[in-house]
C-alpha positions in Angstrom: -215.8 129.7 -31.8 -212.3 130.9 -31.7 -213.0 133.5 -34.4 -215.9 134.8 -32.3 -213.4 135.4 -29.5 -211.1 137.1 -31.9 -213.9 139.4 -33.1 -214.9 140.0 -29.5 -211.4 141.2 -28.6 -211.2 143.3 -31.8 -214.4 145.1 -31.0 -213.3 145.7 -27.4 -210.0 147.1 -28.5 -211.3 149.2 -31.4 -210.9 153.0 -31.2 -213.8 155.1 -30.1 -212.8 158.3 -31.9 -215.4 157.9 -34.8 -217.6 155.3 -36.3 -215.4 155.2 -39.4 -212.3 154.5 -37.3 -214.1 151.9 -35.3 -215.5 150.2 -38.4 -212.2 150.2 -40.2 -210.4 148.7 -37.3 -213.0 145.9 -36.8 -213.2 145.3 -40.5 -209.4 144.8 -40.8 -209.5 142.3 -37.9 -212.5 140.5 -39.3 -210.8 140.3 -42.8 -207.8 138.7 -41.1 -210.0 136.2 -39.3 -211.8 135.4 -42.5 -208.7 134.8 -44.5 -207.3 132.5 -41.7 -210.0 130.0 -42.5 -211.0 130.7 -46.2 -213.0 127.4 -46.5 -215.0 128.1 -43.3 -218.3 129.1 -44.9 -220.0 129.7 -41.5 -217.3 132.0 -40.4 -217.7 134.3 -43.4 -221.5 134.2 -43.0 -221.2 135.1 -39.3 -218.8 138.0 -39.9 -221.1 139.4 -42.6 -224.0 139.1 -40.3 -222.2 141.0 -37.5 -221.3 143.8 -39.9 -224.9 144.1 -41.0 -225.9 144.5 -37.3 -223.2 147.1 -36.8 -224.5 149.1 -39.9 -227.9 149.1 -38.3 -226.7 150.9 -35.2 -224.0 153.1 -36.7 -225.8 156.3 -35.5 -225.2 155.3 -31.9 -222.1 156.3 -30.0 -219.2 153.9 -30.2 -219.4 152.7 -26.6 -223.0 151.7 -27.1 -222.1 150.0 -30.4 -219.4 148.0 -28.6 -221.8 146.9 -25.9 -224.4 145.9 -28.5 -221.8 143.9 -30.5 -220.5 142.1 -27.4 -224.0 141.1 -26.4 -224.6 139.7 -29.9 -221.4 137.7 -29.7 -222.2 136.0 -26.5 
Protein backbone atom coordinates (compact mmCIF):
# COMPACT_ATOMS: atom_id res chain seq x y z
CA UNK A 1 0.00 0.00 0.00
CA UNK A 2 2.75 2.43 0.91
CA UNK A 3 4.58 1.71 -2.35
CA UNK A 4 1.42 2.57 -4.28
CA UNK A 5 1.39 5.98 -2.60
CA UNK A 6 5.07 6.39 -3.45
CA UNK A 7 4.41 5.61 -7.10
CA UNK A 8 1.37 7.89 -7.06
CA UNK A 9 3.49 10.82 -5.87
CA UNK A 10 6.27 9.97 -8.32
CA UNK A 11 3.83 10.02 -11.23
CA UNK A 12 2.31 13.31 -10.10
CA UNK A 13 5.78 14.89 -9.74
CA UNK A 14 7.20 13.48 -12.99
CA UNK A 15 8.23 15.94 -15.69
CA UNK A 16 5.87 16.54 -18.58
CA UNK A 17 8.49 17.58 -21.13
CA UNK A 18 8.50 14.26 -23.02
CA UNK A 19 7.41 10.68 -22.61
CA UNK A 20 11.04 9.60 -22.29
CA UNK A 21 11.70 12.04 -19.42
CA UNK A 22 8.43 11.08 -17.72
CA UNK A 23 9.13 7.36 -18.09
CA UNK A 24 12.75 7.68 -16.90
CA UNK A 25 11.73 9.64 -13.80
CA UNK A 26 8.94 7.24 -12.84
CA UNK A 27 11.15 4.21 -13.58
CA UNK A 28 13.88 5.54 -11.27
CA UNK A 29 11.37 6.03 -8.46
CA UNK A 30 9.81 2.60 -9.07
CA UNK A 31 13.24 0.97 -9.03
CA UNK A 32 13.94 2.60 -5.68
CA UNK A 33 10.61 1.40 -4.29
CA UNK A 34 11.25 -2.09 -5.60
CA UNK A 35 14.72 -2.30 -4.04
CA UNK A 36 13.37 -1.08 -0.72
CA UNK A 37 11.44 -4.35 -0.39
CA UNK A 38 13.30 -6.92 -2.55
CA UNK A 39 11.36 -9.88 -1.16
CA UNK A 40 7.94 -8.31 -1.75
CA UNK A 41 6.93 -10.30 -4.82
CA UNK A 42 3.59 -8.54 -5.19
CA UNK A 43 5.32 -5.16 -5.23
CA UNK A 44 7.51 -6.12 -8.16
CA UNK A 45 4.52 -7.59 -9.98
CA UNK A 46 2.42 -4.46 -9.40
CA UNK A 47 5.17 -2.13 -10.61
CA UNK A 48 5.71 -4.21 -13.76
CA UNK A 49 1.97 -4.21 -14.37
CA UNK A 50 1.81 -0.41 -14.10
CA UNK A 51 4.67 0.01 -16.56
CA UNK A 52 2.91 -2.23 -19.07
CA UNK A 53 -0.12 0.03 -18.74
CA UNK A 54 2.06 3.11 -19.25
CA UNK A 55 3.58 1.55 -22.38
CA UNK A 56 0.07 1.00 -23.75
CA UNK A 57 -0.74 4.72 -23.56
CA UNK A 58 2.64 6.24 -24.39
CA UNK A 59 1.27 7.96 -27.51
CA UNK A 60 -0.97 10.14 -25.32
CA UNK A 61 0.18 13.45 -23.90
CA UNK A 62 1.89 13.27 -20.51
CA UNK A 63 -0.92 14.99 -18.61
CA UNK A 64 -3.36 12.33 -19.84
CA UNK A 65 -0.91 9.55 -19.02
CA UNK A 66 -0.62 10.91 -15.48
CA UNK A 67 -4.39 11.01 -15.07
CA UNK A 68 -4.64 7.46 -16.44
CA UNK A 69 -1.98 6.17 -14.03
CA UNK A 70 -3.51 7.89 -11.02
CA UNK A 71 -6.89 6.30 -11.84
CA UNK A 72 -5.24 2.89 -12.06
CA UNK A 73 -3.51 3.38 -8.70
CA UNK A 74 -6.69 4.26 -6.81
